[in-house]
C-alpha positions in Angstrom: 37.6 12.7 -14.1 36.8 12.7 -17.8 34.9 9.5 -17.3 33.0 11.2 -14.4 32.3 14.3 -16.5 30.8 12.2 -19.4 28.9 9.6 -17.4 27.7 11.4 -14.2 26.5 14.8 -13.0 29.0 14.8 -10.1 30.7 18.2 -10.0 34.4 17.5 -10.8 37.1 19.8 -12.2 37.6 19.8 -16.0 41.0 18.4 -17.0 42.6 20.6 -19.7 45.8 18.7 -20.1 48.3 16.4 -18.2 51.6 14.6 -18.5 52.7 12.0 -16.0 56.1 11.5 -17.6 59.0 13.1 -15.6 60.9 13.5 -18.9 58.5 16.1 -20.2 59.6 19.7 -20.8 58.9 20.7 -17.2 60.8 17.8 -15.7 57.9 16.6 -13.5 54.4 15.2 -13.7 51.6 17.7 -13.9 47.8 18.0 -14.3 46.3 21.3 -15.5 42.6 21.5 -14.4 39.8 23.8 -13.6 39.7 25.6 -10.3 36.3 25.0 -8.7 34.6 27.5 -6.4 33.6 26.6 -2.9 35.2 25.7 0.4 35.8 22.5 2.3 34.8 21.8 5.9 37.4 21.8 8.6 36.1 18.7 10.4 33.6 15.9 10.2 30.5 17.2 8.3 28.1 15.6 10.9 29.6 18.0 13.5 30.1 21.1 11.4 27.1 21.4 9.1 24.3 23.4 10.8 21.2 21.4 11.7 19.1 23.3 9.1 21.3 22.2 6.3 22.1 18.6 7.2 19.3 17.1 5.2 20.4 19.1 2.2 24.1 18.2 2.5 23.2 14.5 3.2 21.0 14.3 0.1 23.8 15.7 -2.1 26.4 13.3 -0.7 23.9 10.4 -1.2 23.5 11.5 -4.8 27.3 11.4 -5.3 27.5 7.9 -3.8 24.5 6.7 -5.8 26.0 7.8 -9.1 29.3 6.1 -8.2 27.4 3.0 -7.3 25.7 3.1 -10.7 28.9 3.6 -12.6 29.9 0.0 -12.9 32.8 -2.0 -14.4 33.5 -5.7 -15.1 37.0 -5.5 -13.8 38.8 -4.3 -10.7 41.4 -1.5 -10.6 42.2 2.0 -11.6 41.2 3.4 -15.0 44.6 4.8 -15.7 47.9 3.3 -16.6 51.0 3.4 -14.3 54.5 1.9 -14.5 56.4 0.1 -11.8 55.0 -2.2 -9.1 51.4 -3.1 -9.6 50.4 -3.1 -6.0 51.2 -1.7 -2.5 52.4 -5.2 -1.6 54.9 -5.3 -4.4 56.2 -1.9 -3.4 56.7 -3.1 0.2 57.4 -6.8 -0.5 60.0 -7.1 2.2 58.2 -5.1 4.9 57.0 -7.4 7.7 54.4 -4.9 8.8 52.8 -5.0 5.3 53.0 -8.8 5.3 51.2 -8.9 8.7 48.6 -6.5 7.4 48.0 -8.6 4.3 47.5 -11.7 6.5 45.0 -9.9 8.7 43.1 -8.6 5.8 42.9 -12.1 4.3 41.4 -13.4 7.6 39.0 -10.5 7.8 37.7 -10.9 4.3 35.0 -13.4 5.1 33.5 -10.8 7.5 33.6 -8.1 4.9 32.4 -9.4 1.5 28.9 -9.1 0.2 28.4 -12.5 -1.5 26.3 -11.4 -4.4 28.8 -8.7 -5.3 31.8 -11.0 -5.1 32.5 -10.9 -8.8 30.6 -8.2 -10.8 29.6 -5.5 -11.1 32.3 -3.4 -9.5 31.6 0.3 -8.7 33.8 3.3 -9.1 35.1 4.4 -5.7 36.7 7.7 -4.8 38.8 6.1 -2.1 39.2 9.4 -0.1 35.7 10.8 0.1 35.6 13.1 3.1 35.0 16.7 4.2 38.4 17.8 2.9 37.6 16.8 -0.6 34.1 18.2 -0.9 33.5 21.8 -1.8 30.4 23.7 -0.8 29.2 27.3 -1.4 27.7 29.6 1.3 24.3 27.9 0.9 25.8 24.4 1.4 25.3 23.5 -2.2 27.9 21.0 -3.4 30.2 22.7 -5.9 32.9 20.1 -6.4 34.4 16.8 -5.5 38.2 16.8 -5.8 41.2 14.5 -5.3 40.3 11.7 -7.6 43.9 10.5 -8.2 43.2 7.2 -6.3 39.8 6.4 -7.8 39.3 2.9 -9.0 36.7 0.2 -9.7 36.3 -1.8 -6.5 33.8 -4.0 -4.6 30.7 -2.2 -3.3 31.8 -2.6 0.3 34.7 -0.1 -0.3 32.3 2.6 -1.4 30.7 2.5 2.1 34.1 3.5 3.6 34.5 7.1 4.6 35.7 8.9 7.7 32.4 10.8 7.6 30.5 7.6 8.4 32.6 6.0 11.2 32.2 6.5 14.9 35.1 6.7 17.4 35.5 4.7 20.6 37.4 7.5 22.2 34.7 10.2 22.1 31.4 10.6 23.9 28.2 8.8 22.9 26.6 12.2 22.2 29.3 13.2 19.7 29.1 9.7 18.1 25.3 10.0 17.9 25.6 13.0 15.6 27.6 10.9 13.2 25.2 8.0 13.4 22.2 10.3 12.7 24.0 11.9 9.7 24.9 8.5 8.3 21.3 7.3 8.7 20.0 10.3 6.8 22.4 9.6 3.9 21.3 5.9 4.0 17.6 7.0 3.8 18.4 9.3 0.9 20.2 6.5 -0.9 17.3 4.2 -0.4 14.9 6.8 -1.8 17.1 7.3 -4.9 17.2 3.5 -5.5 13.4 3.3 -5.1 12.8 6.0 -7.6 15.2 4.3 -10.1 13.3 1.0 -9.6 10.1 2.7 -10.5 11.4 4.0 -13.8 13.8 1.2 -14.8 13.5 -2.0 -12.6 16.7 -3.9 -12.2 16.9 -7.5 -13.4 19.1 -8.7 -10.6 18.3 -8.3 -6.9 21.8 -7.2 -5.8 22.8 -5.8 -2.5 22.8 -2.0 -2.6 25.0 0.6 -0.9 22.1 1.6 1.3 21.9 -1.9 2.7 25.5 -2.0 3.9 26.2 1.6 4.8 26.7 1.7 8.6 26.7 -2.1 8.9 29.3 -4.2 10.8 30.7 -5.2 7.4 31.3 -1.5 6.6 32.9 -0.9 10.0 35.3 -3.8 9.6 36.2 -2.7 6.0 36.9 0.8 7.3 39.2 -0.4 10.1 41.1 -2.6 7.6 41.4 0.3 5.2 42.5 3.1 7.5 44.7 1.2 10.0 48.4 1.6 9.5 50.2 -1.7 8.9 51.7 -1.9 12.4 48.3 -1.1 14.0 46.2 -3.4 11.8 46.6 -6.5 13.9 45.1 -4.9 17.1 42.5 -2.8 15.3 41.1 -5.7 13.3 41.4 -8.1 16.2 39.2 -5.8 18.4 36.7 -5.1 15.6 36.4 -8.7 14.5 35.8 -10.0 18.0 33.2 -7.4 18.8 31.5 -7.7 15.4 31.5 -11.5 15.4 29.8 -11.5 18.8 27.2 -9.0 17.6 26.6 -10.9 14.4 26.2 -14.2 16.2 23.8 -12.7 18.7 21.6 -11.4 15.8 21.9 -14.6 13.7 20.5 -18.1 14.0 23.0 -19.5 11.6 24.6 -22.8 12.7 28.0 -21.2 11.8 27.6 -18.9 14.9 27.4 -21.9 17.2 30.3 -23.7 15.5 33.6 -22.7 17.3 35.6 -23.9 14.3 34.2 -21.0 12.3 35.4 -18.4 14.8 38.5 -16.4 13.7 41.2 -16.5 16.4 43.8 -13.8 16.2 
């Protein structure tokens, strides 16, 4: 959060002090930080924010995402040190469900990655950016973004993942359309921010931007892989890979789409 405070205008709590060692005088890890004003939403923002304020909320969320996209690193991973296992896989090395999930993710990767972002730069991702971690005042002004304990430098595709952006097969088209419209507004705001930055400081590299992949099939697949529990990952990813592969092939003239050997079979 100190990095965010010094390098962005994203409203985050000020950290006064912390100690992650269980051997400290209190006997447990702690963080003492500022208490921000504002309230969180009780459900998906697309459904709860009044129509008159949706543009305002979307533009603020887009600004947060844009600043995170602009905060880049040349390495993957968290920007804090921890002891013990270095990954979730090491923590669950003997769990067959985790092994199955890792295998599925490996197979799904080719449908997720953005080629020109495969190496660097990596962006800072919140990893849990949703209505429960966003604070707003009575006028729907963003007063804080909280719960940064899982933040890390990650590929751009991961920044497009949020429960606020995903539709649900089990609800009506009408309710899903509200989410799609809200997501489209955020994407438009992102594109506008990018266009303004290009006018003042043109980028040297034509890299894929967040506005290009937000709401795409790539982002949908990444979301399903991210939020599925290990024992559900197989069926979730299988369903989305099959439906997404069909859609991408219908929209593409690439020879790969006509070559059955390039089709993932689960």
